[in-house]
C-alpha positions as CSV (number, residue, x, y, z in Angstrom):
1,M,18.6,31.8,-7.3
2,N,14.8,31.9,-7.4
3,K,13.4,28.8,-5.6
4,P,10.8,26.7,-7.4
5,L,7.2,27.2,-6.4
6,A,7.0,23.6,-5.1
7,L,9.8,24.4,-2.6
8,K,8.1,27.6,-1.5
9,L,4.9,25.7,-0.9
10,A,6.4,23.0,1.2
11,P,4.6,22.8,4.6
12,T,6.5,24.2,7.6
13,T,4.2,22.5,10.1
14,L,2.2,19.2,10.2
15,S,-1.0,21.2,10.0
16,E,-0.1,22.3,6.5
17,V,0.6,18.8,5.2
18,I,-1.7,17.8,2.4
19,G,-3.0,14.2,2.5
20,Q,-1.7,11.4,4.8
21,S,-4.7,11.7,7.0
22,H,-3.9,8.3,8.5
23,L,-0.8,9.8,10.1
24,V,-1.4,13.5,10.3
25,G,-4.3,15.4,11.8
26,E,-6.3,15.5,15.0
27,G,-5.7,12.4,17.1
28,K,-3.3,10.8,14.5
29,I,0.0,9.3,15.5
30,L,2.5,11.8,14.1
31,T,0.5,14.8,15.2
32,N,0.3,13.3,18.7
33,L,4.0,12.6,18.9
34,V,4.7,16.2,18.1
35,K,2.0,17.4,20.5
36,N,3.6,15.2,23.3
37,K,7.1,16.5,22.4
38,K,8.3,12.9,22.0
39,L,9.9,11.6,18.9
40,F,11.2,8.1,18.0
41,S,13.4,7.0,15.2
42,M,11.2,6.3,12.1
43,I,11.3,5.5,8.4
44,L,8.8,7.2,6.1
45,Y,8.4,5.3,2.9
46,G,6.3,5.7,-0.3
47,K,6.3,7.0,-3.8
48,P,7.9,10.3,-4.9
49,G,6.0,13.5,-4.5
50,I,3.7,12.4,-1.7
51,G,5.2,14.3,1.2
52,K,8.0,12.3,2.9
53,T,10.5,15.3,3.0
54,S,7.7,17.7,3.8
55,I,6.5,15.7,6.8
56,A,10.1,15.2,8.1
57,N,10.7,18.9,7.9
58,A,7.4,19.8,9.4
59,I,8.1,17.5,12.4
60,V,11.4,19.1,13.3
61,N,9.9,22.6,12.8
62,D,7.0,21.8,15.1
63,L,9.3,20.3,17.7
64,G,11.8,23.2,17.4
65,E,14.6,20.6,17.8
66,R,18.1,20.7,16.2
67,Y,18.4,18.6,13.1
68,R,20.7,17.9,10.2
69,F,19.8,16.6,6.7
70,L,21.9,14.0,4.9
71,N,21.5,11.9,1.8
72,A,22.7,8.3,2.2
73,T,24.0,8.2,-1.4
74,V,25.7,11.6,-1.6
75,N,27.0,12.3,1.9
76,T,30.1,10.6,3.2
77,K,31.1,8.8,6.3
78,K,32.9,12.0,7.4
79,D,29.6,14.0,7.0
80,L,27.9,11.5,9.4
81,D,30.8,11.8,11.9
82,V,30.3,15.5,11.9
83,V,26.6,15.1,12.7
84,I,27.4,12.7,15.5
85,E,30.0,15.0,17.1
86,E,27.5,17.9,16.9
87,A,24.9,15.6,18.5
88,K,27.3,15.0,21.4
89,M,27.7,18.7,21.9
90,Y,24.0,19.3,22.2
91,D,23.1,16.0,23.9
92,G,21.1,14.7,21.0
93,M,20.0,15.6,17.5
94,I,17.5,14.6,14.8
95,L,19.0,13.3,11.6
96,I,16.8,13.4,8.5
97,M,18.3,11.0,6.0
98,D,17.0,10.6,2.4
99,E,17.5,7.4,0.4
100,I,18.1,5.5,3.7
101,H,17.9,2.2,1.8
102,R,21.3,3.1,0.2
103,L,23.1,3.5,3.5
104,N,26.3,1.4,3.1
105,K,27.7,-0.9,5.8
106,D,30.4,1.5,7.0
107,K,27.8,4.2,7.7
108,Q,25.5,1.7,9.3
109,D,28.2,0.6,11.7
110,I,28.7,4.3,12.7
111,L,25.0,5.1,13.0
112,L,23.7,2.0,14.8
113,P,25.3,2.6,18.3
114,Q,24.0,6.2,18.2
115,L,20.5,5.1,17.5
116,E,20.7,2.6,20.3
117,S,21.9,5.2,22.8
118,G,19.3,7.7,21.7
119,L,22.0,10.3,20.8
120,I,20.6,10.3,17.2
121,T,16.9,10.2,16.4
122,L,16.6,9.1,12.8
123,I,13.9,10.1,10.3
124,G,14.7,8.0,7.3
125,M,13.0,8.4,3.9
126,T,12.8,6.0,1.0
127,T,10.8,5.1,-2.1
128,S,11.6,1.4,-1.5
129,N,9.9,-1.1,0.7
130,P,11.9,-1.0,3.9
131,Y,11.0,-4.6,4.7
132,H,13.0,-5.6,1.7
133,A,15.5,-2.8,1.0
134,I,16.7,-1.6,4.4
135,N,19.2,-3.4,6.6
136,P,17.3,-5.3,9.4
137,A,19.6,-3.8,12.1
138,I,18.5,-0.3,11.1
139,R,14.9,-1.3,10.5
140,S,14.5,-2.9,13.9
141,R,15.4,0.4,15.6
142,C,12.8,2.4,13.7
143,Q,9.1,2.7,13.5
144,L,7.9,2.3,9.9
145,F,5.3,4.6,8.5
146,E,3.9,4.1,4.9
147,L,2.8,7.2,3.2
148,K,-0.2,6.7,0.9
149,E,-0.5,7.9,-2.6
150,L,-2.3,11.2,-2.8
151,E,-5.8,11.3,-4.3
152,T,-6.8,13.7,-7.1
153,N,-8.7,15.8,-4.5
154,D,-5.5,16.2,-2.5
155,I,-3.7,17.4,-5.6
156,I,-6.5,19.9,-6.3
157,E,-6.4,21.1,-2.7
158,G,-2.7,21.8,-3.1
159,L,-3.2,23.6,-6.4
160,Q,-6.0,25.8,-5.0
161,K,-3.5,26.8,-2.3
162,A,-0.7,27.3,-4.9
163,I,-2.7,29.8,-7.0
164,K,-2.9,32.1,-4.0
165,H,0.9,32.3,-3.7
166,P,2.4,35.8,-4.4
167,D,4.6,34.3,-7.1
168,L,1.5,33.7,-9.2
169,K,-0.1,37.1,-8.7
170,G,-2.7,37.8,-11.4
171,I,-3.1,34.2,-12.4
172,E,-6.3,33.3,-14.2
173,I,-7.2,29.6,-14.2
174,D,-10.6,27.8,-14.1
175,D,-11.5,24.6,-12.2
176,K,-11.3,22.4,-15.4
177,S,-7.7,23.5,-15.9
178,I,-6.8,22.7,-12.3
179,E,-8.4,19.3,-12.6
180,L,-6.4,18.7,-15.8
181,I,-3.1,19.5,-14.0
182,A,-4.1,17.2,-11.2
183,K,-4.9,14.4,-13.7
184,L,-1.6,14.9,-15.6
185,S,0.4,14.9,-12.3
186,G,0.0,11.2,-11.7
187,N,-0.8,12.0,-8.1
188,D,2.6,13.7,-7.6
189,L,2.0,17.0,-5.9
190,R,5.5,18.3,-6.6
191,Y,5.0,17.7,-10.3
192,A,1.6,19.4,-10.2
193,Y,3.2,22.5,-8.7
194,N,5.9,22.5,-11.3
195,L,3.4,22.1,-14.2
196,L,1.3,25.0,-12.8
197,E,4.4,27.2,-12.5
198,V,5.6,26.5,-16.0
199,A,2.1,27.1,-17.4
200,F,2.0,30.5,-15.6
201,Y,5.3,31.7,-16.8
202,S,4.9,30.5,-20.4
203,T,1.8,32.7,-21.0
204,D,1.9,36.4,-22.0
205,N,-1.4,37.2,-20.2
206,K,-1.2,35.0,-17.0
207,K,-4.2,33.1,-18.2
208,I,-3.9,29.3,-18.0
209,T,-6.2,27.2,-20.2
210,E,-6.5,23.5,-20.8
211,E,-5.0,24.1,-24.3
212,K,-2.0,25.7,-22.8
213,I,-1.5,22.9,-20.3
214,R,-1.8,20.2,-23.0
215,K,0.8,22.0,-25.1
216,I,3.2,21.7,-22.2
217,N,2.4,18.1,-21.3
218,N,-0.3,15.9,-22.5
219,K,1.0,12.7,-21.0
220,P,0.0,11.6,-17.5
221,V,2.8,11.0,-15.2
222,F,2.9,7.9,-13.0
223,F,5.6,6.5,-10.8
224,S,7.2,3.4,-12.2
225,D,10.9,3.6,-11.4
226,K,12.5,0.9,-13.6
227,N,14.8,-0.1,-10.7
228,G,12.2,0.4,-7.9
229,E,9.3,-1.3,-6.3
230,G,6.7,0.8,-8.2
231,H,7.9,-0.7,-11.5
232,Y,7.5,-4.2,-10.3
233,D,4.1,-3.4,-8.9
234,V,2.9,-2.6,-12.4
235,L,4.4,-5.8,-13.8
236,S,2.8,-7.7,-10.9
237,G,-0.5,-6.1,-11.8
238,L,-0.1,-7.2,-15.4
239,Q,0.6,-10.8,-14.6
240,K,-2.1,-11.2,-11.9
241,S,-4.7,-9.6,-14.2
242,I,-3.8,-12.0,-17.0
243,R,-3.8,-14.9,-14.6
244,G,-7.2,-13.8,-13.3
245,S,-8.6,-13.5,-16.8
246,D,-9.4,-9.8,-16.4
247,V,-8.6,-8.5,-19.9
248,D,-9.5,-4.9,-19.1
249,A,-7.1,-4.7,-16.1
250,A,-4.4,-6.5,-18.1
251,L,-4.7,-3.9,-20.9
252,H,-4.5,-1.1,-18.3
253,Y,-1.2,-2.3,-16.9
254,L,0.1,-3.1,-20.3
255,A,-0.7,0.5,-21.3
256,R,1.2,1.9,-18.3
257,L,4.3,0.0,-19.3
258,T,3.9,0.9,-22.9
259,V,3.5,4.6,-22.2
260,E,6.7,4.3,-20.1
261,G,8.3,2.8,-23.2
262,D,9.6,-0.3,-21.2
263,L,9.1,-2.9,-23.9
264,D,11.9,-5.2,-22.6
265,S,10.1,-5.7,-19.3
266,I,6.9,-6.4,-21.1
267,Y,8.5,-9.0,-23.3
268,R,10.2,-10.8,-20.3
269,R,7.1,-10.8,-18.1
270,L,4.7,-11.9,-20.9
271,S,7.1,-14.8,-21.7
272,V,7.0,-15.9,-18.0
273,I,3.2,-15.7,-18.0
274,A,2.8,-17.8,-21.2
275,Y,4.4,-20.7,-19.5
276,E,3.7,-20.1,-15.8
277,D,0.0,-19.3,-16.0
278,I,-1.3,-20.5,-19.3
279,G,1.0,-23.5,-19.9
280,L,-0.4,-26.7,-21.2
281,A,-4.0,-25.3,-21.3
282,N,-2.9,-23.5,-24.4
283,P,0.6,-24.5,-25.5
284,A,0.3,-22.5,-28.7
285,I,0.4,-19.3,-26.8
286,G,4.2,-19.5,-26.4
287,P,5.0,-19.4,-30.2
288,R,2.1,-16.9,-30.7
289,L,3.7,-14.6,-28.1
290,D,7.1,-14.9,-29.7
291,A,5.6,-13.9,-33.0
292,A,3.9,-10.8,-31.4
293,I,7.2,-9.9,-29.7
294,N,9.1,-10.1,-33.0
295,A,6.5,-8.0,-34.7
296,A,6.6,-5.4,-31.9
297,E,10.4,-5.3,-32.0
298,R,10.3,-4.9,-35.8
299,I,7.9,-2.0,-35.9
300,G,8.7,-0.3,-32.7
301,L,6.6,2.2,-30.8
302,P,3.9,3.5,-31.1
303,E,2.7,0.7,-33.5
304,A,4.2,-2.0,-31.2
305,R,1.1,-1.5,-29.1
306,I,-1.0,-3.3,-31.7
307,P,0.5,-6.8,-31.6
308,L,1.1,-6.4,-27.8
309,G,-2.5,-5.4,-27.2
310,T,-3.7,-8.3,-29.3
311,I,-1.6,-11.0,-27.6
312,V,-2.3,-9.7,-24.1
313,T,-6.1,-9.9,-24.8
314,E,-5.7,-13.4,-26.1
315,M,-3.6,-14.4,-23.0
316,A,-6.0,-12.9,-20.6
317,L,-8.9,-14.8,-22.2
318,S,-7.0,-18.1,-22.7
319,P,-7.6,-21.1,-20.5
320,K,-5.1,-21.3,-17.7
321,S,-2.9,-24.1,-16.2
322,N,0.1,-24.1,-14.0
323,T,0.5,-27.8,-13.7
324,A,3.7,-28.2,-15.7
325,H,5.8,-25.7,-13.8
326,T,4.4,-26.8,-10.4
327,A,5.2,-30.4,-11.3
328,F,8.7,-29.3,-12.2
329,D,9.0,-27.3,-9.0
330,A,8.0,-30.4,-7.0
331,A,10.7,-32.4,-8.8
332,I,13.3,-29.7,-7.9
333,A,12.2,-29.7,-4.3
334,D,12.8,-33.4,-4.1
335,I,16.3,-32.9,-5.5
336,E,17.1,-30.1,-3.0
337,A,15.7,-32.3,-0.2
338,G,18.0,-35.1,-1.1
339,N,15.3,-37.4,-2.5
340,V,17.3,-38.6,-5.4
341,G,18.0,-42.3,-5.6
342,T,20.0,-44.3,-8.0
343,I,19.2,-44.2,-11.7
344,P,17.8,-47.6,-12.8
345,S,20.5,-49.7,-14.4
346,H,18.5,-50.5,-17.5
347,I,18.3,-46.8,-18.6
348,K,22.0,-46.0,-17.9
349,T,24.2,-45.4,-20.9
350,N,24.6,-48.4,-23.3
351,S,22.7,-50.7,-21.1
352,P,21.7,-54.0,-22.9
353,D,18.6,-54.3,-20.8
354,Y,17.0,-51.0,-22.1
355,K,13.8,-51.4,-24.0
356,Y,13.6,-49.1,-27.0
357,P,10.0,-47.8,-27.1
358,H,10.0,-47.3,-30.9
359,D,10.4,-51.1,-31.2
360,Y,7.0,-51.6,-29.6
361,K,3.4,-51.1,-30.6
362,G,2.3,-47.5,-30.1
363,A,6.0,-46.5,-29.4
364,Y,5.3,-47.5,-25.7
365,V,6.6,-50.2,-23.4
366,I,6.4,-50.5,-19.7
367,Q,9.7,-50.1,-17.8
368,Q,10.8,-48.2,-14.7
369,Y,12.4,-44.8,-15.3
370,L,12.4,-43.2,-11.8
371,P,14.8,-44.4,-9.1
372,D,13.5,-47.1,-6.8
373,K,13.2,-44.5,-4.0
374,L,10.8,-42.5,-6.1
375,K,9.3,-45.1,-8.4
376,N,5.7,-44.3,-7.5
377,K,6.1,-40.5,-7.3
378,K,3.5,-38.4,-9.1
379,Y,4.7,-34.8,-9.8
380,Y,2.3,-34.0,-12.6
381,H,-1.5,-33.5,-11.8
382,P,-3.2,-32.4,-15.1
383,K,-6.2,-30.1,-15.3
384,D,-9.3,-30.9,-17.3
385,I,-9.1,-27.6,-19.2
386,G,-8.2,-26.4,-22.7
387,Y,-5.7,-28.4,-24.6
388,E,-4.6,-30.1,-21.4
389,K,-7.7,-32.2,-21.5
390,N,-6.0,-34.2,-24.3
391,I,-2.8,-34.5,-22.3
392,K,-4.7,-35.6,-19.3
393,E,-6.4,-38.4,-21.3
394,I,-3.1,-39.7,-22.5
395,Y,-1.5,-39.4,-19.0
396,E,-4.4,-41.3,-17.5
397,R,-4.4,-44.0,-20.2
398,L,-0.7,-44.6,-19.8
399,G,-1.2,-44.8,-16.0
400,K,-3.9,-47.4,-16.5
401,I,-1.6,-49.5,-18.8
402,K,1.1,-49.4,-16.2
403,S,-1.2,-50.5,-13.4
404,Q,-2.4,-53.4,-15.5
405,G,1.1,-54.4,-16.3
406,N,0.7,-54.9,-20.1
């Protein structure tokens, strides 16, 4: 079977690694570890296509040490037992393990003592944040190294190397076409190599043009795994941009989610934002958002982008208030801390002492509603912004009436 170009271009030494200059290169930590022939258990984490597997393989190649490669999802406990027995035969071994965050408890129980004794030196790899996704017992025995997203210049450097490979003999491609592939790759070097290879073999004259590339793929690729951290980073970017009233950034992150086609996540996150970040400063935003969601659902993509873009623009530029939900959180905190108290008897069911507000002028009458333990508690602290100005005036006027006792 003919191997993909991306696999053939994988670096065999650290000196061939593209990018990751904070870890690899003269005087950098991974290069120095190899230079000093000393390796510690580590976890490499970051987005797909940025070099985790390449760096792991380059390290063991440079060291010339025995190693085995396992996948925490695919390989069984028996596979891990075999590696450990082999390590005992050779007085140690490097284990490269992909998707380390999926290592189940049975395998962890087998692996942990071997890490502690030094029999196994682990190089784990994951696209998830190890501080959240990896068992603390494993994590505490490893050094954690984050791989940074490759820059466009890194992708171009890789492509310039790729076009010199014997598999692409006779290729004709200009700088603009290389830049287009880099742009479409979404900073995923593996994807860039694959796109270059497809473009080369789909021509009849070995000449790659921008037009040919766009016919293969005209949609930029970006990492947003729906079940992974990258996806939630985009949603976080959307919410924080709206909260920060940056309409341009909000539309950028909305566009990323829309291109991905993940309307459900958009709907859920915008619904949270409407009440968490805009709230009483613009109470009409909730119903307006519901109307936009209904319209988007009814018409589907690509037209769904129209009501969504409109409502996100409005939300970003709307006055903001978080007072209602922070007030409620404070009330919940009191309950969880045991600050409850007894419900006043006059507002209990069928109490004859209850004063019915509608029987009084302005539908308001002074009476205690909170338990004695909390009777002077203030959870709500209104802002003087947007519609909440009106609510603040009412809140302060009622407070003044209470203090005067009439």
